[in-house]
C-alpha positions in Angstrom: -29.8 13.7 12.5 -30.5 11.5 15.7 -30.7 8.2 13.6 -26.4 9.2 13.4 -26.1 9.2 17.2 -24.9 5.4 17.8 -22.3 5.3 14.9 -20.7 8.5 14.3 -17.9 10.5 16.9 -19.3 13.9 18.7 -16.9 15.7 15.9 -18.8 14.8 12.8 -22.2 14.6 14.4 -21.6 18.2 14.9 -20.3 18.6 11.5 -23.4 16.6 9.8 -26.1 18.8 12.2 -24.6 22.0 10.7 -24.7 20.2 7.1 -28.4 19.4 7.8 -29.2 22.9 9.2 -27.6 24.6 6.3 -29.3 22.3 4.1 -33.1 22.9 6.0 -33.0 26.7 5.2 -31.5 27.0 1.8 -33.4 26.0 -1.5 -32.1 23.0 -3.6 -30.3 25.4 -6.2 -28.3 26.9 -3.6 -27.2 23.7 -1.7 -23.6 24.1 -3.4 -23.5 27.2 -1.5 -23.6 25.1 1.8 -19.9 23.9 2.4 -20.7 22.0 5.4 -23.0 19.5 3.8 -20.4 18.2 0.7 -17.8 18.0 3.7 -20.2 15.8 5.4 -21.2 13.6 2.8 -17.4 13.3 1.9 -16.2 12.7 5.7 -18.7 9.3 5.3 -16.8 8.1 2.2 -13.6 6.3 4.2 -12.8 2.5 4.8 -13.7 0.9 8.3 -11.9 2.0 10.9 -11.6 -1.0 12.6 -10.5 -4.2 11.2 -13.1 -6.9 10.6 -11.3 -9.4 13.1 -12.0 -9.1 16.4 -9.5 -9.8 19.1 -10.8 -12.3 21.8 -10.4 -11.9 25.2 -8.2 -14.8 25.2 -6.2 -14.0 22.4 -5.4 -10.4 24.4 -4.1 -12.0 27.3 -1.9 -14.3 25.5 -0.8 -11.4 23.6 0.1 -9.9 27.0 2.0 -12.9 27.8 4.4 -12.2 25.7 7.4 -9.8 25.6 6.9 -6.8 23.1 10.4 -7.9 21.6 9.0 -11.0 21.0 5.9 -9.6 19.3 8.2 -6.9 17.0 9.8 -10.1 15.9 6.7 -11.6 14.8 5.7 -8.9 12.9 9.1 -8.8 11.3 8.9 -12.3 10.3 6.0 -11.5 8.7 7.1 -8.7 6.4 5.0 -6.5 8.4 5.9 -2.7 9.0 7.3 -1.5 12.5 4.8 -1.7 15.6 7.2 0.1 18.1 5.7 3.5 18.9 8.6 5.2 18.9 9.9 7.4 21.2 6.8 7.0 23.8 8.6 5.8 27.0 7.2 4.2 30.3 6.2 7.0 32.6 7.1 5.0 35.8 10.3 2.7 35.7 8.8 -0.8 36.8 5.2 0.0 35.5 2.8 -2.9 35.5 2.7 -4.7 32.1 0.3 -3.0 29.5 -2.3 -4.9 27.4 -5.7 -3.6 25.9 -7.5 -2.9 22.8 -7.1 0.1 21.1 -9.2 2.9 21.6 -8.0 5.9 19.3 -7.9 9.8 19.6 -6.8 12.4 16.9 -5.7 15.7 17.9 -5.6 18.7 15.0 -3.5 21.7 15.5 -5.4 24.6 17.1 -7.0 27.1 15.0 -10.0 29.6 15.7 -12.1 27.9 13.5 -11.5 23.8 14.8 -12.0 25.2 18.3 -15.3 26.7 17.5 -16.4 23.8 15.5 -15.1 20.9 17.9 -18.0 19.4 19.8 -18.2 20.5 23.2 -19.0 19.1 26.7 -19.7 15.3 26.9 -19.2 15.3 23.4 -15.6 16.1 23.1 -14.2 13.5 21.0 -11.4 12.4 24.2 -14.9 12.3 26.5 -16.5 9.7 23.8 -13.4 7.8 23.6 -12.9 7.6 27.6 -16.6 6.2 28.1 -15.6 3.4 25.2 -13.2 2.6 28.1 -14.5 -1.0 29.9 -11.7 -2.8 31.5 -9.9 -4.0 28.8 -8.8 -0.9 26.7 -6.0 1.2 26.0 -6.3 5.0 24.9 -3.9 5.7 22.2 -4.1 9.6 21.8 -2.2 11.2 18.4 -0.5 14.4 19.4 0.5 17.4 17.1 4.1 17.1 18.8 6.3 15.3 21.0 6.1 18.0 23.8 2.4 19.1 23.8 0.1 18.0 26.5 -3.0 15.1 25.6 -4.0 15.7 29.3 -3.6 15.6 32.7 -5.0 15.0 36.2 -9.0 15.5 35.6 -9.3 13.9 32.2 -7.3 10.7 33.4 -9.4 10.9 36.5 -12.2 9.1 34.4 -9.8 6.6 32.5 -9.1 5.6 36.1 -12.2 5.0 37.2 -13.2 3.3 34.1 -10.6 0.6 34.3 -8.5 1.8 31.9 -5.8 -1.0 30.7 -3.1 1.8 30.1 -2.5 5.4 27.9 -0.1 5.4 25.0 1.2 8.9 23.5 3.1 10.2 21.1 3.0 13.8 23.1 3.6 14.6 26.5 1.7 14.3 29.9 1.3 16.7 33.0 0.4 16.0 36.6 2.5 13.2 36.7 2.6 12.3 40.5 -1.7 11.8 40.1 -0.9 10.1 36.9 1.4 7.3 39.0 -1.1 7.4 41.7 -3.8 6.4 39.5 -1.7 3.2 38.8 -2.5 2.6 35.0 0.5 2.4 32.6 1.4 5.2 30.9 3.9 5.7 28.0 4.7 8.9 26.7 7.6 11.1 25.1 7.8 13.1 28.1 6.0 15.1 30.9 5.0 18.5 30.5 3.5 21.6 32.9 1.9 23.2 30.1 -1.6 23.3 28.9 -2.4 21.7 25.5 -5.9 23.6 24.4 -3.6 26.4 22.9 -2.1 24.2 20.5 -4.2 21.4 19.6 -7.8 20.2 20.1 -9.1 16.6 20.4 -10.7 16.1 17.0 -12.1 12.4 16.3 -12.4 9.5 18.3 -11.6 5.7 17.3 -10.6 6.7 13.5 -6.9 5.1 11.9 -4.5 7.5 13.4 -0.5 7.6 13.2 1.0 7.5 16.6 4.9 7.5 17.1 5.1 6.7 13.3 2.9 3.7 13.7 -0.8 3.2 12.1 -3.0 2.4 14.9 -6.7 1.0 14.1 -9.4 0.9 16.7 -9.6 -2.6 18.3 -5.6 -3.2 17.4 -4.0 -5.2 20.1 -1.5 -2.5 22.3 1.2 -4.0 24.4 3.8 -1.9 26.8 6.4 -3.0 28.8 10.0 -1.7 30.2 11.1 -1.4 26.4 8.3 0.3 24.9 4.7 -0.2 23.5 4.0 -1.9 20.4 1.0 -2.4 18.2 -0.5 -5.7 16.8 -3.0 -5.2 14.3 -6.1 -7.3 14.7 -6.1 -8.6 11.4 -3.3 -10.8 12.2 -3.1 -10.9 15.7 -3.4 -14.6 15.9 -0.4 -15.4 13.4 1.5 -12.9 15.4 1.2 -14.7 18.8 2.0 -17.9 17.2 5.2 -17.1 15.5 6.4 -14.6 18.8 5.2 -17.7 20.7 7.1 -20.3 18.9 10.3 -17.5 19.1 10.1 -17.3 22.7 10.0 -21.0 23.0 13.3 -21.4 21.3 15.2 -18.6 22.7 13.8 -19.8 26.0 15.8 -23.0 25.2 19.0 -21.5 23.6 19.4 -19.3 26.7 19.1 -22.0 29.0 21.6 -24.1 27.2 24.1 -21.0 27.2 23.4 -20.9 31.0 24.2 -24.4 31.7 26.9 -24.7 28.6 27.9 -21.1 28.5 29.3 -20.2 24.8 28.8 -17.9 22.1 25.6 -17.4 20.7 26.7 -18.1 17.2 26.7 -21.6 17.7 22.5 -21.4 17.4 22.0 -18.1 15.4 20.8 -16.7 13.2 17.8 -18.2 11.6 18.8 -17.5 8.0 17.1 -20.0 5.9 13.5 -19.7 6.6 13.5 -22.7 8.8 15.6 -24.5 11.4 18.3 -26.5 9.5 18.0 -30.3 10.2 20.7 -31.3 12.2 22.1 -27.8 13.2 22.8 -27.6 16.3 20.1 -25.6 17.3 17.9 -28.6 15.3 19.6 -31.2 17.6 19.2 -28.9 20.9 15.6 -28.4 20.5 15.1 -31.9 19.9 17.1 -32.9 23.4 14.1 -30.7 24.9 11.2 -33.3 23.9 10.4 -30.6 21.0 9.8 -30.9 17.1 12.1 -28.5 15.3 9.8 -28.6 12.4 7.0 -27.0 14.1 9.5 -23.8 14.5 9.6 -22.8 10.6 8.8 -19.3 11.5 12.1 -18.5 13.6 13.5 -17.3 10.3 14.7 -14.0 10.6 16.9 -11.5 8.5 19.4 -9.9 10.5 19.5 -6.9 8.6 16.0 -6.3 8.3 14.8 -5.0 11.9 12.3 -2.3 11.5 12.0 1.0 12.7 11.3 4.5 12.1 12.6 7.8 13.4 11.6 9.5 17.0 8.5 11.8 16.4 9.7 15.6 16.6 13.3 14.7 15.5 15.2 17.7 14.5 16.4 16.4 11.5 16.1 13.9 8.8 18.1 11.0 8.5 20.6 10.9 5.4 19.8 14.5 4.7 20.5 17.6 5.6 18.1 20.5 5.0 14.6 19.5 3.7 13.1 15.9 5.7 13.8 13.2 3.4 10.3 11.2 2.5 10.0 8.2 4.4 8.4 5.0 3.2 8.4 2.2 6.5 9.1 -1.3 5.0 10.7 -5.0 6.9 13.9 -3.0 5.6 13.4 0.2 7.6 16.5 0.6 10.0 15.8 2.9 13.4 17.3 6.2 14.2 19.9 4.5 16.8 20.9 2.2 14.2 21.6 4.5 11.7 23.3 7.0 14.0 25.4 3.9 15.2 26.8 3.2 11.5 27.8 7.0 11.2 29.4 6.9 14.6 31.7 4.2 13.6 32.7 5.5 10.2 33.9 8.8 12.3 35.6 6.8 15.1 37.5 4.0 13.0 37.8 5.9 9.4 39.2 3.0 7.6 37.3 0.2 5.7 38.5 -2.7 4.5 36.8 -2.7 0.6 37.3 -6.4 -0.8 37.2 -7.0 -4.4 38.6 -10.6 -5.7 37.6 -12.6 -8.8 39.1 -15.7 -6.5 36.6 -18.3 -5.1 36.9 -19.1 -1.7 39.0 -16.1 -0.6 36.2 -13.5 0.5 35.7 -14.5 4.4 39.5 -16.0 5.4 41.1 -12.6 3.1 38.2 -10.3 5.6 39.2 -12.4 8.3 42.8 -11.4 8.0 42.1 -7.7 7.7 40.2 -7.6 10.6 42.6 -9.3 12.7 45.0 -6.6 11.6 42.8 -4.3 13.2 39.6 -3.0 10.4 36.4 -2.7 12.2 34.7 -1.4 9.1 34.7 -3.7 6.2 33.1 -4.0 2.5 32.0 -7.1 0.8 31.5 -6.1 -3.1 28.9 -8.0 -4.9 31.3 -9.2 -7.6 33.5 -11.3 -5.3 32.3 -14.7 -5.2 30.8 -15.7 -1.9 29.8 -12.0 -1.1 26.9 -12.6 0.7 27.5 -15.7 2.5 30.5 -13.9 4.1 28.1 -10.9 5.0 25.8 -13.2 6.9 28.4 -14.8 8.7 30.0 -11.8 9.8 26.3 -10.6 10.9 26.0 -13.6 12.8 29.3 -14.0 14.0 31.4 -10.8 14.1 28.7 -8.1 15.9 32.0 -6.1 16.7 32.8 -5.4 12.9 30.7 -3.2 11.1 29.6 -5.1 8.2 28.6 -3.0 4.7 28.2 -4.3 0.9 29.5 -2.5 -2.1 28.7 -2.3 -6.1 25.1 -2.1 -5.1 23.8 -1.4 -8.5 19.9 -1.5 -7.8 17.4 -1.4 -5.3 16.9 -5.5 -5.6 21.0 -5.7 -5.0 20.6 -3.4 -1.7 17.6 -5.8 -0.4 19.8 -8.8 -1.0 22.7 -7.1 0.8 20.1 -5.5 3.8 18.7 -9.5 4.0 22.1 -11.1 4.2 23.0 -8.4 7.1 24.1 -5.7 5.9 24.4 -2.1 7.7 25.2 0.3 5.0 25.3 0.5 1.3 27.9 1.3 -1.4 27.7 2.2 -4.7 30.6 3.1 -7.5 28.2 5.7 -9.2 25.0 7.5 -7.8 22.2 5.3 -8.4 19.1 7.6 -7.6 16.6 5.1 -7.0 19.3 3.1 -4.4 19.9 6.4 -2.7 16.5 7.4 -2.3 15.3 3.7 -1.5 17.9 3.9 1.3 17.1 7.3 2.4 13.5 6.3 2.9 14.6 3.3 5.1 16.9 5.0 7.0 19.7 3.0 5.6 23.4 4.5 5.6 24.7 4.5 1.7 27.7 5.9 0.3 27.4 6.2 -3.5 30.1 7.0 -5.7 30.9 10.6 -7.0 33.9 12.3 -8.5 32.8 16.2 -8.5 31.2 18.4 -6.2 28.2 19.0 -8.2 27.7 15.0 -7.7 28.7 14.8 -4.3 26.0 17.7 -3.4 23.1 15.7 -5.6 24.1 12.1 -3.4 23.7 14.5 -0.5 20.7 15.9 -1.6 19.3 12.8 -2.5 19.9 11.3 1.3 23.4 9.7 1.1 25.1 10.8 4.6 28.4 9.5 3.1 29.8 10.6 -0.4 32.4 8.2 -1.6 35.4 10.0 -4.0 35.7 7.3 -6.7 38.0 7.0 -8.7 40.7 9.2 -7.5 41.0 12.9 -8.4 44.1 15.2 -9.6 45.4 16.7 -6.6 44.5 13.8 -3.9 44.4 15.5 -0.5 44.4 18.9 -1.7 41.2 18.2 -3.7 39.6 17.0 -0.5 40.9 20.1 1.5 39.0 22.5 -0.8 35.7 21.0 -1.3 35.5 19.9 2.5 36.3 23.8 3.3 33.2 24.5 0.8 31.2 22.1 1.5 31.3 21.4 5.2 27.8 19.3 5.3 29.6 16.4 3.0 31.4 13.6 4.8 33.9 12.7 1.8 34.9 9.2 1.4 38.1 8.6 -0.9 38.2 5.1 -2.3 40.7 5.1 -4.8 43.9 6.3 -4.9 44.6 6.3 -1.3 47.9 4.6 -0.4 49.4 3.9 3.2 51.6 6.7 2.9 48.5 9.2 1.8 46.1 8.0 4.5 46.8 10.8 6.9 47.0 13.4 4.8 43.5 12.6 3.2 41.9 12.6 6.9 44.0 16.1 8.0 42.5 17.7 4.8 38.8 16.7 5.7 38.1 13.3 4.6 35.7 11.7 6.9 36.7 8.1 6.3 38.9 6.5 3.7 38.6 3.0 2.0 41.2 0.8 0.8 40.7 -1.6 -2.0 44.0 -2.9 -3.3 46.3 -1.6 -0.7 44.7 -3.7 1.7 44.1 -6.4 -0.4 47.3 -6.8 -2.8 45.8 -9.4 -5.6 49.3 -11.5 -5.2 48.6 -12.4 -1.3 44.8 -13.1 -1.9 46.0 -15.4 -5.0 48.8 -17.2 -2.8 46.6 -17.0 0.6 49.2 -14.8 2.5 46.7 -14.2 5.4 49.4 -13.3 7.7 50.7 -10.7 4.9 47.5 -8.9 4.6 47.1 -8.8 8.5 50.2 -7.1 8.8 49.0 -4.5 5.7 46.0 -4.0 8.0 48.3 -3.4 11.5 50.5 -0.7 8.8 46.9 1.2 7.5 45.6 1.5 11.2 48.5 3.2 12.4 48.7 5.3 9.4 45.6 6.5 10.3 45.9 7.0 13.7 48.6 9.4 13.2 46.2 11.6 11.7 
């Protein structure tokens, strides 16, 4: 088995030795009874751990010259999944910036046979990983839990001696004071006084791992600053740098301009079209600084599609109470903080203006009138002409208003809404694939329901808000009975809510309310009576506050 020493990790070598030893003492006919031999062969049938693309020293340093925010944006523009190692925070405020190639360590949960089979001494996977450090590497350790120790003083002394560029883990570290003295950057969920071996064991070195909800391959670039640690896949590192670098140039130009000539950033943002529009204010600004705007085509971005994942070890799944909702990380995936922010705004403001009109050109001015009257939650329905254009305008220029899209009947509808900048999704009925897609991507959605059974179905699918639509007999009394029996629901009556019944619905247990025709009387919209709509909005706000 010596021929494997150069290419196999300690754990796999140990497994192979046992397999070969078992095969040597058993006759061929008995070979199927030697489970280690089968396991060793199957363990080799995997894809390559590292990408075929290697990051040069020059490119590594260029990546390290950029902010983590710019690098995240680069991957975001390309449509790649999130690369922020969620929850891993700088151990020391103001610690130096981190950049290096990933050397990975995977921990396995403790079990007697795991402890017995793990290679010991210098062949233990973490020590093998430490010896791969040669001045330009970052150790990335995948823990079994956020509060479990992945190591401390003595272990990490070796990393210090080998010139490690940094350490990242979705677990915790011990001996904080000594680690700070070593001087290399550390990103972890927390610190802990506890030992780790009784909980987990280092099991593999330089394999593909999941750390903080992010896939890490050996050789990927790891960059960390005050905002956190991000992973740049080696396979696309050059393209990420090119995009991120161009974005930083544009943002530096814009910041300089706004510093010298104060004004709202909305004059230059967002980059919605896939390229900078000719003769737009941003185009002219870039030209005035001696740059060619056509070279910045990669500054396209979707305001509603910043990627993210939940924090490792979070006590509950987003969008579902009870069993955790399945996750599918994509360019549409929102952060846990964003998800909670949407729900908090619904709980705070309670009243949502829902615009549905067939009148061309009325979309933005009608909603502007409602916002002028006090609405902070707004929903543009897809059946309204110009809906997504208005959503994009609000996403860019009205950050104080939480903007959603209604009448979403398919996943494609939901994606178009998020592309435009929506923060939440509403449907008139339960469309299971839409609810599930939103839950997987941590997007708040509110499907239409008319019975308690439908509301529970929506809740189980992952909808945190249940829209009561259309109205039901009994009104507030119905809401009172259902919310008392099913307190986990956030009921959002939309049809049948009037100004004079709004407070009754809220006192009965409704979490929020939707106002359609009462907020936008068709005759006022047709007559462009925007002042009239603003006055109605003020009355609605007063009614809601009286609850």
